[in-house]
FITI-274656 format. One record per residue: residue number from 1; x, y, z of N, C-alpha, C in turn. Coordinates in Angstrom, 3 decimals, padded with zeros to 6 digits. Layout:
N
{num:NUM&nx:X&ny:Y&nz:Z&cax:X&cay:Y&caz:Z&cx:X&cy:Y&cz:Z}
...
***
This chain:
166
{num:1&nx:012.058&ny:034.807&nz:-052.315&cax:012.116&cay:032.952&caz:-052.658&cx:013.105&cy:032.564&cz:-051.840}
{num:2&nx:013.190&ny:031.759&nz:-050.983&cax:013.924&cay:030.800&caz:-049.811&cx:015.220&cy:030.662&cz:-050.789}
{num:3&nx:016.355&ny:030.441&nz:-049.887&cax:017.387&cay:029.681&caz:-050.542&cx:017.393&cy:028.491&cz:-051.208}
{num:4&nx:018.209&ny:028.119&nz:-051.872&cax:018.021&cay:026.705&caz:-052.631&cx:019.197&cy:026.253&cz:-052.074}
{num:5&nx:019.317&ny:025.119&nz:-051.356&cax:020.375&cay:024.478&caz:-051.094&cx:020.456&cy:023.085&cz:-052.364}
{num:6&nx:021.781&ny:023.075&nz:-053.038&cax:022.027&cay:022.289&caz:-054.267&cx:023.008&cy:021.050&cz:-053.495}
{num:7&nx:023.150&ny:021.299&nz:-052.349&cax:024.159&cay:020.052&caz:-052.004&cx:023.885&cy:019.098&cz:-050.876}
{num:8&nx:024.522&ny:018.337&nz:-050.215&cax:023.825&cay:017.629&caz:-049.181&cx:024.042&cy:018.183&cz:-047.395}
{num:9&nx:025.537&ny:018.579&nz:-047.821&cax:026.138&cay:019.323&caz:-046.502&cx:025.350&cy:020.503&cz:-046.146}
{num:10&nx:024.851&ny:021.228&nz:-046.917&cax:023.712&cay:022.423&caz:-046.665&cx:022.396&cy:022.193&cz:-045.929}
{num:11&nx:022.339&ny:020.790&nz:-045.826&cax:020.738&cay:020.266&caz:-045.132&cx:021.423&cy:020.245&cz:-043.408}
{num:12&nx:022.416&ny:019.934&nz:-043.130&cax:022.924&cay:019.719&caz:-041.718&cx:022.059&cy:020.662&cz:-040.785}
{num:13&nx:021.963&ny:021.998&nz:-040.850&cax:021.277&cay:022.806&caz:-040.447&cx:020.313&cy:022.919&cz:-040.552}
{num:14&nx:019.501&ny:022.343&nz:-041.146&cax:017.714&cay:022.387&caz:-041.513&cx:016.958&cy:021.610&cz:-040.180}
{num:15&nx:017.720&ny:020.514&nz:-039.665&cax:016.763&cay:020.125&caz:-038.544&cx:016.291&cy:020.890&cz:-037.833}
{num:16&nx:017.307&ny:022.008&nz:-036.945&cax:016.668&cay:022.888&caz:-035.893&cx:015.876&cy:024.048&cz:-036.642}
{num:17&nx:015.458&ny:024.127&nz:-037.739&cax:014.748&cay:025.188&caz:-038.596&cx:013.415&cy:024.556&cz:-038.549}
{num:18&nx:013.399&ny:023.100&nz:-039.176&cax:012.215&cay:022.429&caz:-039.765&cx:011.205&cy:021.453&cz:-038.499}
{num:19&nx:012.134&ny:021.326&nz:-037.561&cax:011.740&cay:020.616&caz:-036.360&cx:012.016&cy:019.082&cz:-036.459}
{num:20&nx:011.592&ny:018.440&nz:-035.538&cax:011.624&cay:016.951&caz:-035.744&cx:010.473&cy:016.347&cz:-036.551}
{num:21&nx:010.925&ny:015.971&nz:-038.053&cax:010.497&cay:015.444&caz:-039.457&cx:009.532&cy:014.432&cz:-039.001}
{num:22&nx:010.128&ny:013.528&nz:-038.119&cax:009.501&cay:012.372&caz:-037.652&cx:008.575&cy:011.766&cz:-036.859}
{num:23&nx:008.345&ny:013.142&nz:-035.770&cax:007.393&cay:013.311&caz:-034.907&cx:006.296&cy:013.288&cz:-035.218}
{num:24&nx:005.332&ny:012.693&nz:-034.385&cax:003.811&cay:012.615&caz:-034.674&cx:003.310&cy:014.376&cz:-034.316}
{num:25&nx:002.308&ny:014.789&nz:-034.583&cax:001.436&cay:015.657&caz:-033.998&cx:001.311&cy:015.746&cz:-032.871}
{num:26&nx:000.697&ny:014.519&nz:-031.974&cax:000.701&cay:014.395&caz:-030.837&cx:002.291&cy:014.904&cz:-029.414}
{num:27&nx:003.309&ny:014.076&nz:-030.023&cax:004.909&cay:014.551&caz:-029.639&cx:005.117&cy:015.859&cz:-029.812}
{num:28&nx:004.412&ny:016.794&nz:-030.868&cax:005.422&cay:017.835&caz:-030.716&cx:004.189&cy:018.808&cz:-030.079}
{num:29&nx:003.032&ny:018.621&nz:-030.090&cax:002.352&cay:019.468&caz:-029.233&cx:002.550&cy:019.775&cz:-027.655}
{num:30&nx:002.420&ny:020.509&nz:-026.984&cax:002.911&cay:020.334&caz:-025.671&cx:001.654&cy:020.196&cz:-024.820}
{num:31&nx:001.899&ny:019.072&nz:-023.650&cax:001.256&cay:019.086&caz:-023.144&cx:000.032&cy:019.616&cz:-022.282}
{num:32&nx:-001.040&ny:019.403&nz:-022.549&cax:-002.174&cay:020.436&caz:-021.807&cx:-001.881&cy:020.537&cz:-020.381}
{num:33&nx:-002.533&ny:022.023&nz:-019.887&cax:-002.346&cay:022.307&caz:-018.239&cx:-003.630&cy:021.932&cz:-017.921}
{num:34&nx:-003.573&ny:021.529&nz:-016.357&cax:-005.267&cay:021.190&caz:-015.909&cx:-005.541&cy:022.904&cz:-015.963}
{num:35&nx:-006.772&ny:023.554&nz:-016.176&cax:-007.892&cay:024.436&caz:-015.751&cx:-008.457&cy:024.434&cz:-014.635}
{num:36&nx:-008.208&ny:024.940&nz:-013.301&cax:-008.694&cay:024.908&caz:-012.269&cx:-008.999&cy:026.765&cz:-011.649}
{num:37&nx:-009.814&ny:026.740&nz:-010.739&cax:-010.092&cay:028.184&caz:-010.387&cx:-009.391&cy:028.206&cz:-008.576}
{num:38&nx:-009.668&ny:029.372&nz:-008.182&cax:-008.904&cay:029.685&caz:-006.818&cx:-009.575&cy:028.578&cz:-005.726}
{num:39&nx:-010.429&ny:027.862&nz:-006.025&cax:-010.890&cay:027.012&caz:-004.895&cx:-010.854&cy:025.653&cz:-005.591}
{num:40&nx:-010.122&ny:025.437&nz:-006.362&cax:-009.581&cay:024.084&caz:-006.990&cx:-010.400&cy:023.296&cz:-007.715}
{num:41&nx:-011.381&ny:024.055&nz:-008.357&cax:-012.913&cay:023.700&caz:-009.081&cx:-012.367&cy:023.565&cz:-010.477}
{num:42&nx:-013.036&ny:022.905&nz:-011.532&cax:-012.927&cay:023.220&caz:-012.752&cx:-014.486&cy:023.543&cz:-013.268}
{num:43&nx:-014.576&ny:024.431&nz:-014.025&cax:-016.299&cay:024.625&caz:-014.662&cx:-016.148&cy:024.316&cz:-016.001}
{num:44&nx:-017.231&ny:023.816&nz:-016.460&cax:-017.340&cay:023.645&caz:-018.372&cx:-019.258&cy:023.656&cz:-017.863}
{num:45&nx:-019.576&ny:023.951&nz:-019.642&cax:-021.151&cay:023.837&caz:-019.988&cx:-021.178&cy:022.830&cz:-020.621}
{num:46&nx:-022.034&ny:022.059&nz:-020.589&cax:-022.553&cay:021.077&caz:-021.313&cx:-024.259&cy:021.352&cz:-021.941}
{num:47&nx:-024.000&ny:021.051&nz:-023.120&cax:-025.426&cay:021.049&caz:-023.849&cx:-025.806&cy:020.056&cz:-024.421}
{num:48&nx:-027.284&ny:019.857&nz:-024.777&cax:-027.775&cay:018.711&caz:-025.028&cx:-029.368&cy:018.926&cz:-025.677}
{num:49&nx:-029.828&ny:018.767&nz:-026.891&cax:-031.318&cay:019.489&caz:-027.155&cx:-031.299&cy:020.783&cz:-026.953}
{num:50&nx:-032.715&ny:021.102&nz:-026.180&cax:-032.472&cay:022.482&caz:-025.653&cx:-032.201&cy:022.752&cz:-024.169}
{num:51&nx:-031.354&ny:021.821&nz:-023.788&cax:-030.950&cay:022.191&caz:-022.183&cx:-029.440&cy:022.648&cz:-022.101}
{num:52&nx:-029.381&ny:023.302&nz:-021.079&cax:-027.786&cay:024.048&caz:-021.149&cx:-027.400&cy:023.947&cz:-019.534}
{num:53&nx:-026.269&ny:023.087&nz:-019.266&cax:-026.045&cay:022.541&caz:-018.045&cx:-024.411&cy:023.633&cz:-017.780}
{num:54&nx:-024.482&ny:024.116&nz:-016.494&cax:-023.200&cay:024.806&caz:-015.975&cx:-022.741&cy:023.841&cz:-014.801}
{num:55&nx:-021.788&ny:023.436&nz:-014.800&cax:-021.063&cay:022.209&caz:-013.987&cx:-019.756&cy:022.527&cz:-013.334}
{num:56&nx:-019.741&ny:022.091&nz:-012.138&cax:-018.299&cay:022.800&caz:-011.300&cx:-018.170&cy:021.202&cz:-011.017}
{num:57&nx:-016.849&ny:020.854&nz:-010.897&cax:-016.270&cay:019.299&caz:-010.295&cx:-014.984&cy:019.767&cz:-009.221}
{num:58&nx:-015.057&ny:019.370&nz:-008.121&cax:-013.737&cay:019.358&caz:-007.342&cx:-013.624&cy:017.965&cz:-006.876}
{num:59&nx:-012.784&ny:018.056&nz:-006.069&cax:-012.130&cay:016.454&caz:-005.563&cx:-013.151&cy:016.415&cz:-004.238}
{num:60&nx:-013.674&ny:015.412&nz:-003.900&cax:-014.368&cay:014.838&caz:-003.001&cx:-015.010&cy:013.619&cz:-002.500}
{num:61&nx:-016.236&ny:013.583&nz:-001.883&cax:-016.612&cay:012.085&caz:-001.907&cx:-017.959&cy:011.450&cz:-003.007}
{num:62&nx:-018.078&ny:012.154&nz:-004.026&cax:-018.975&cay:011.710&caz:-005.018&cx:-020.199&cy:012.015&cz:-004.875}
{num:63&nx:-020.368&ny:013.720&nz:-004.223&cax:-021.844&cay:013.784&caz:-004.115&cx:-021.960&cy:014.777&cz:-005.300}
{num:64&nx:-023.622&ny:014.433&nz:-005.916&cax:-024.006&cay:015.337&caz:-006.870&cx:-025.016&cy:015.928&cz:-006.722}
{num:65&nx:-024.761&ny:017.427&nz:-006.673&cax:-026.103&cay:018.395&caz:-006.370&cx:-026.673&cy:019.133&cz:-008.158}
{num:66&nx:-027.729&ny:019.073&nz:-008.224&cax:-028.276&cay:019.533&caz:-009.609&cx:-029.308&cy:020.424&cz:-008.933}
{num:67&nx:-028.980&ny:021.761&nz:-009.588&cax:-029.965&cay:022.713&caz:-009.265&cx:-030.508&cy:022.918&cz:-007.489}
{num:68&nx:-029.659&ny:022.664&nz:-006.889&cax:-029.631&cay:022.469&caz:-005.028&cx:-030.056&cy:021.310&cz:-004.680}
{num:69&nx:-030.714&ny:020.178&nz:-005.424&cax:-031.122&cay:019.190&caz:-005.107&cx:-030.054&cy:017.768&cz:-005.272}
{num:70&nx:-030.122&ny:016.559&nz:-004.542&cax:-029.597&cay:015.592&caz:-005.182&cx:-029.746&cy:014.965&cz:-006.002}
{num:71&nx:-028.974&ny:014.446&nz:-006.416&cax:-029.495&cay:013.730&caz:-007.857&cx:-030.067&cy:012.656&cz:-007.786}
{num:72&nx:-030.753&ny:011.771&nz:-006.959&cax:-031.661&cay:010.612&caz:-006.892&cx:-032.920&cy:011.795&cz:-006.639}
{num:73&nx:-032.893&ny:012.855&nz:-006.189&cax:-034.568&cay:013.510&caz:-005.954&cx:-034.598&cy:014.458&cz:-007.520}
{num:74&nx:-033.674&ny:015.211&nz:-008.119&cax:-033.595&cay:015.929&caz:-009.196&cx:-033.790&cy:014.734&cz:-010.465}
{num:75&nx:-033.044&ny:013.974&nz:-010.467&cax:-033.523&cay:012.841&caz:-011.732&cx:-033.592&cy:011.621&cz:-011.076}
{num:76&nx:-035.220&ny:011.287&nz:-010.939&cax:-035.490&cay:010.397&caz:-009.974&cx:-035.553&cy:008.976&cz:-010.690}
{num:77&nx:-035.410&ny:008.860&nz:-012.304&cax:-035.272&cay:007.696&caz:-012.861&cx:-033.809&cy:006.862&cz:-013.088}
{num:78&nx:-033.599&ny:005.882&nz:-012.686&cax:-032.401&cay:005.450&caz:-012.641&cx:-031.729&cy:005.613&cz:-013.913}
{num:79&nx:-032.149&ny:005.460&nz:-014.845&cax:-031.756&cay:005.733&caz:-016.056&cx:-031.018&cy:007.040&cz:-016.115}
{num:80&nx:-031.546&ny:008.021&nz:-016.174&cax:-031.094&cay:009.199&caz:-015.774&cx:-029.687&cy:009.513&cz:-015.069}
{num:81&nx:-029.873&ny:008.862&nz:-014.052&cax:-028.767&cay:008.792&caz:-012.735&cx:-027.353&cy:008.223&cz:-013.750}
{num:82&nx:-027.760&ny:007.104&nz:-013.938&cax:-027.073&cay:006.289&caz:-015.192&cx:-026.130&cy:007.012&cz:-016.035}
{num:83&nx:-026.958&ny:007.707&nz:-016.678&cax:-026.243&cay:008.792&caz:-017.878&cx:-025.357&cy:009.525&cz:-017.140}
{num:84&nx:-025.955&ny:010.221&nz:-015.963&cax:-025.153&cay:011.524&caz:-015.448&cx:-023.773&cy:010.612&cz:-014.977}
{num:85&nx:-023.443&ny:009.559&nz:-014.567&cax:-022.237&cay:008.916&caz:-013.852&cx:-021.262&cy:008.133&cz:-014.832}
{num:86&nx:-021.995&ny:008.452&nz:-016.222&cax:-021.493&cay:007.419&caz:-017.008&cx:-019.706&cy:008.245&cz:-017.021}
{num:87&nx:-019.710&ny:009.315&nz:-017.495&cax:-018.055&cay:009.749&caz:-017.446&cx:-017.153&cy:009.610&cz:-016.099}
{num:88&nx:-017.835&ny:009.388&nz:-015.054&cax:-016.664&cay:008.894&caz:-013.848&cx:-016.652&cy:007.612&cz:-014.365}
{num:89&nx:-017.649&ny:006.354&nz:-014.777&cax:-017.065&cay:005.074&caz:-014.577&cx:-016.094&cy:004.724&cz:-015.837}
{num:90&nx:-016.104&ny:005.501&nz:-017.044&cax:-015.419&cay:005.215&caz:-018.369&cx:-013.870&cy:006.107&cz:-017.614}
{num:91&nx:-013.798&ny:006.843&nz:-016.886&cax:-012.750&cay:007.567&caz:-016.610&cx:-012.173&cy:007.236&cz:-015.515}
{num:92&nx:-013.182&ny:006.166&nz:-014.723&cax:-012.309&cay:005.225&caz:-013.539&cx:-012.175&cy:006.337&cz:-012.406}
{num:93&nx:-013.097&ny:007.309&nz:-012.092&cax:-012.928&cay:008.186&caz:-010.763&cx:-014.200&cy:008.399&cz:-010.170}
{num:94&nx:-014.830&ny:007.216&nz:-010.079&cax:-016.416&cay:006.842&caz:-009.278&cx:-016.063&cy:007.552&cz:-008.115}
{num:95&nx:-016.730&ny:008.291&nz:-007.246&cax:-016.560&cay:008.790&caz:-005.940&cx:-015.287&cy:009.599&cz:-005.642}
{num:96&nx:-015.076&ny:010.474&nz:-006.594&cax:-013.725&cay:010.815&caz:-006.505&cx:-013.671&cy:012.454&cz:-006.658}
{num:97&nx:-015.235&ny:012.978&nz:-007.432&cax:-015.156&cay:014.273&caz:-007.421&cx:-016.770&cy:014.554&cz:-007.054}
{num:98&nx:-016.652&ny:015.890&nz:-006.497&cax:-018.342&cay:016.254&caz:-006.024&cx:-018.572&cy:017.041&cz:-007.279}
{num:99&nx:-019.776&ny:016.829&nz:-007.728&cax:-020.330&cay:018.073&caz:-008.932&cx:-021.419&cy:019.032&cz:-008.407}
{num:100&nx:-021.333&ny:019.840&nz:-008.787&cax:-022.674&cay:021.120&caz:-008.284&cx:-022.899&cy:021.308&cz:-009.706}
{num:101&nx:-024.302&ny:021.423&nz:-010.107&cax:-024.722&cay:021.557&caz:-011.768&cx:-026.013&cy:022.541&cz:-011.353}
{num:102&nx:-025.789&ny:023.608&nz:-012.302&cax:-027.103&cay:024.034&caz:-012.674&cx:-027.637&cy:024.175&cz:-014.143}
{num:103&nx:-029.145&ny:023.521&nz:-013.941&cax:-029.148&cay:023.248&caz:-015.700&cx:-030.692&cy:024.074&cz:-015.944}
{num:104&nx:-030.856&ny:024.600&nz:-017.153&cax:-032.009&cay:024.908&caz:-017.412&cx:-032.334&cy:024.700&cz:-019.186}
{num:105&nx:-033.761&ny:024.635&nz:-019.106&cax:-033.944&cay:024.410&caz:-020.766&cx:-034.255&cy:023.223&cz:-020.532}
{num:106&nx:-035.375&ny:022.952&nz:-022.057&cax:-035.649&cay:021.034&caz:-021.737&cx:-035.972&cy:020.365&cz:-021.214}
{num:107&nx:-036.269&ny:019.099&nz:-021.160&cax:-036.935&cay:018.348&caz:-020.290&cx:-035.887&cy:017.312&cz:-019.922}
{num:108&nx:-035.836&ny:016.764&nz:-018.816&cax:-035.274&cay:015.734&caz:-018.181&cx:-034.402&cy:014.924&cz:-018.761}
{num:109&nx:-034.566&ny:014.279&nz:-019.640&cax:-033.542&cay:013.749&caz:-020.485&cx:-032.185&cy:014.408&cz:-021.377}
{num:110&nx:-032.827&ny:015.472&nz:-021.785&cax:-032.008&cay:016.601&caz:-022.165&cx:-030.940&cy:016.822&cz:-021.392}
{num:111&nx:-031.557&ny:017.417&nz:-019.870&cax:-031.073&cay:017.894&caz:-019.164&cx:-030.009&cy:017.202&cz:-018.388}
{num:112&nx:-030.476&ny:015.613&nz:-018.453&cax:-029.489&cay:014.791&caz:-018.103&cx:-027.996&cy:014.313&cz:-018.791}
{num:113&nx:-028.362&ny:014.528&nz:-020.219&cax:-027.599&cay:014.418&caz:-021.089&cx:-026.436&cy:015.509&cz:-021.250}
{num:114&nx:-027.113&ny:016.798&nz:-020.971&cax:-025.960&cay:018.313&caz:-020.679&cx:-025.235&cy:018.284&cz:-019.594}
{num:115&nx:-025.934&ny:017.516&nz:-018.608&cax:-024.726&cay:017.674&caz:-017.268&cx:-023.896&cy:016.254&cz:-017.197}
{num:116&nx:-023.997&ny:015.177&nz:-018.254&cax:-022.916&cay:014.439&caz:-018.631&cx:-022.034&cy:015.191&cz:-019.660}
{num:117&nx:-022.385&ny:016.063&nz:-020.949&cax:-021.458&cay:016.719&caz:-021.132&cx:-020.855&cy:017.944&cz:-021.004}
{num:118&nx:-021.485&ny:018.345&nz:-019.629&cax:-020.618&cay:019.192&caz:-018.896&cx:-019.662&cy:018.570&cz:-018.225}
{num:119&nx:-020.133&ny:017.625&nz:-017.158&cax:-019.178&cay:016.630&caz:-016.466&cx:-017.768&cy:016.342&cz:-016.883}
{num:120&nx:-018.212&ny:015.982&nz:-018.335&cax:-017.038&cay:015.347&caz:-019.233&cx:-015.868&cy:016.130&cz:-019.856}
{num:121&nx:-016.591&ny:017.453&nz:-020.232&cax:-015.650&cay:018.479&caz:-020.227&cx:-014.728&cy:018.836&cz:-019.024}
{num:122&nx:-015.545&ny:019.357&nz:-017.876&cax:-015.080&cay:019.620&caz:-016.725&cx:-013.786&cy:018.338&cz:-016.141}
{num:123&nx:-013.805&ny:017.199&nz:-016.352&cax:-012.915&cay:016.250&caz:-015.931&cx:-011.895&cy:016.189&cz:-016.552}
{num:124&nx:-011.928&ny:016.687&nz:-018.260&cax:-010.756&cay:016.846&caz:-019.186&cx:-010.176&cy:017.864&cz:-018.643}
{num:125&nx:-010.711&ny:018.960&nz:-017.951&cax:-010.210&cay:020.126&caz:-017.797&cx:-008.969&cy:019.900&cz:-016.733}
{num:126&nx:-010.137&ny:019.346&nz:-015.585&cax:-009.370&cay:018.814&caz:-013.872&cx:-008.137&cy:018.095&cz:-014.484}
{num:127&nx:-008.003&ny:017.170&nz:-014.825&cax:-007.092&cay:016.294&caz:-015.579&cx:-007.068&cy:015.932&cz:-016.853}
{num:128&nx:-006.073&ny:016.649&nz:-017.723&cax:-005.873&cay:016.412&caz:-018.884&cx:-005.692&cy:015.028&cz:-019.207}
{num:129&nx:-005.052&ny:014.199&nz:-018.564&cax:-004.913&cay:012.580&caz:-018.828&cx:-006.242&cy:011.698&cz:-019.357}
{num:130&nx:-007.083&ny:012.149&nz:-018.561&cax:-008.581&cay:011.384&caz:-018.640&cx:-009.378&cy:011.765&cz:-020.468}
{num:131&nx:-008.566&ny:012.743&nz:-020.859&cax:-009.313&cay:013.185&caz:-021.909&cx:-009.328&cy:012.164&cz:-023.004}
{num:132&nx:-008.162&ny:011.258&nz:-023.320&cax:-008.726&cay:010.164&caz:-024.272&cx:-009.876&cy:009.065&cz:-024.107}
{num:133&nx:-009.918&ny:008.596&nz:-022.708&cax:-010.853&cay:007.823&caz:-022.612&cx:-012.179&cy:008.155&cz:-022.717}
{num:134&nx:-012.440&ny:009.639&nz:-022.454&cax:-013.561&cay:010.302&caz:-022.550&cx:-013.830&cy:010.655&cz:-024.103}
{num:135&nx:-013.075&ny:011.058&nz:-024.519&cax:-012.923&cay:011.122&caz:-026.098&cx:-013.167&cy:010.056&cz:-026.794}
{num:136&nx:-012.877&ny:008.920&nz:-026.746&cax:-013.192&cay:007.809&caz:-027.132&cx:-014.474&cy:007.076&cz:-026.913}
{num:137&nx:-015.165&ny:007.297&nz:-025.411&cax:-016.395&cay:007.127&caz:-025.576&cx:-017.187&cy:007.994&cz:-026.033}
{num:138&nx:-016.919&ny:009.245&nz:-026.855&cax:-017.966&cay:010.217&caz:-027.588&cx:-018.307&cy:011.081&cz:-026.440}
{num:139&nx:-017.787&ny:011.449&nz:-025.100&cax:-018.480&cay:012.099&caz:-024.512&cx:-018.232&cy:013.535&cz:-024.483}
{num:140&nx:-017.393&ny:013.837&nz:-025.133&cax:-016.915&cay:015.564&caz:-025.130&cx:-017.418&cy:015.998&cz:-026.911}
{num:141&nx:-017.997&ny:014.891&nz:-027.056&cax:-018.856&cay:015.786&caz:-028.770&cx:-020.168&cy:016.109&cz:-028.025}
{num:142&nx:-020.503&ny:017.481&nz:-028.512&cax:-022.189&cay:017.718&caz:-028.028&cx:-023.165&cy:016.833&cz:-029.267}
{num:143&nx:-024.119&ny:016.288&nz:-028.547&cax:-025.123&cay:015.555&caz:-029.566&cx:-025.829&cy:016.590&cz:-030.213}
{num:144&nx:-025.190&ny:017.233&nz:-031.536&cax:-026.319&cay:018.054&caz:-031.715&cx:-028.069&cy:017.833&cz:-032.450}
{num:145&nx:-028.455&ny:016.723&nz:-032.053&cax:-030.009&cay:016.181&caz:-032.813&cx:-030.618&cy:017.330&cz:-031.843}
{num:146&nx:-031.666&ny:017.585&nz:-032.475&cax:-032.989&cay:018.461&caz:-031.905&cx:-033.960&cy:018.115&cz:-032.423}
{num:147&nx:-034.983&ny:018.475&nz:-031.939&cax:-036.403&cay:018.248&caz:-032.534&cx:-036.755&cy:018.971&cz:-033.568}
{num:148&nx:-037.096&ny:018.301&nz:-034.888&cax:-037.455&cay:019.066&caz:-036.127&cx:-038.732&cy:019.791&cz:-036.029}
{num:149&nx:-038.549&ny:021.079&nz:-036.705&cax:-039.961&cay:021.884&caz:-036.671&cx:-040.973&cy:021.505&cz:-037.367}
{num:150&nx:-041.975&ny:021.771&nz:-037.009&cax:-043.372&cay:021.473&caz:-037.547&cx:-043.125&cy:022.296&cz:-038.811}
{num:151&nx:-044.068&ny:021.552&nz:-039.909&cax:-043.830&cay:022.261&caz:-041.520&cx:-045.433&cy:022.403&cz:-041.582}
{num:152&nx:-045.743&ny:023.387&nz:-042.687&cax:-047.137&cay:024.038&caz:-042.747&cx:-047.873&cy:023.014&cz:-043.931}
{num:153&nx:-049.045&ny:022.854&nz:-043.622&cax:-049.440&cay:021.961&caz:-044.665&cx:-049.510&cy:020.540&cz:-044.232}
{num:154&nx:-048.848&ny:020.281&nz:-042.371&cax:-048.283&cay:018.986&caz:-041.959&cx:-049.400&cy:018.964&cz:-040.887}
{num:155&nx:-049.347&ny:017.746&nz:-040.069&cax:-049.772&cay:017.648&caz:-038.582&cx:-048.621&cy:018.026&cz:-037.992}
{num:156&nx:-047.557&ny:017.484&nz:-038.261&cax:-046.432&cay:017.277&caz:-037.225&cx:-045.363&cy:017.788&cz:-038.306}
{num:157&nx:-043.987&ny:017.278&nz:-037.693&cax:-042.894&cay:017.931&caz:-038.661&cx:-043.044&cy:016.950&cz:-040.052}
{num:158&nx:-043.464&ny:015.818&nz:-040.359&cax:-043.117&cay:015.266&caz:-041.046&cx:-044.529&cy:014.162&cz:-041.515}
{num:159&nx:-045.439&ny:014.064&nz:-040.239&cax:-046.660&cay:013.484&caz:-040.431&cx:-047.888&cy:014.473&cz:-041.010}
{num:160&nx:-048.972&ny:013.697&nz:-042.311&cax:-049.527&cay:014.305&caz:-043.223&cx:-050.617&cy:014.274&cz:-042.387}
{num:161&nx:-051.835&ny:015.113&nz:-042.987&cax:-053.028&cay:014.767&caz:-042.859&cx:-053.519&cy:013.321&cz:-043.532}
{num:162&nx:-054.468&ny:012.791&nz:-043.074&cax:-054.864&cay:011.533&caz:-043.516&cx:-055.442&cy:012.030&cz:-045.084}
{num:163&nx:-055.172&ny:011.006&nz:-045.876&cax:-055.745&cay:011.534&caz:-047.360&cx:-057.033&cy:011.390&cz:-047.257}
{num:164&nx:-057.684&ny:011.519&nz:-047.829&cax:-059.331&cay:011.119&caz:-048.462&cx:-059.619&cy:011.017&cz:-049.914}
{num:165&nx:-060.012&ny:009.930&nz:-050.664&cax:-060.406&cay:010.275&caz:-051.535&cx:-061.421&cy:010.658&cz:-052.355}
{num:166&nx:-062.581&ny:010.836&nz:-051.305&cax:-063.855&cay:011.362&caz:-051.759&cx:-064.185&cy:012.144&cz:-050.801}
***
């Protein structure tokens, strides 16, 4: 068992052992380091529904390429383009990063959400100071909602067959 201290004089050396008692956990944690590869890019994986996106970001003019196509060709609907650009607007870094993404699985809506999740994670890896704004907006959390499976004895996941009294 640890030594018992029975007087106040013995408490002086305890500060060095216990650390700063009044400090918050954020202040005690060391600051995050940027994670970049040899080419100055940050990589992250984003997921949404059945879609998985691999995303690389690097400083540039704001060009977004998804599966080898520009954003306005791959995601033709303006709503999907807006979803993909949300992390840049929240963090205040519009037209500062080039995005190269490959995405597989799911439909267009799930793929747009997956790229958004990947861009958010890559941004906070590139510049850890952006983490607070991205986390507050909820972009770093994976949206875990997926399609419910079809049940036996039913037409769909919850829809029953029409009831007939006779």
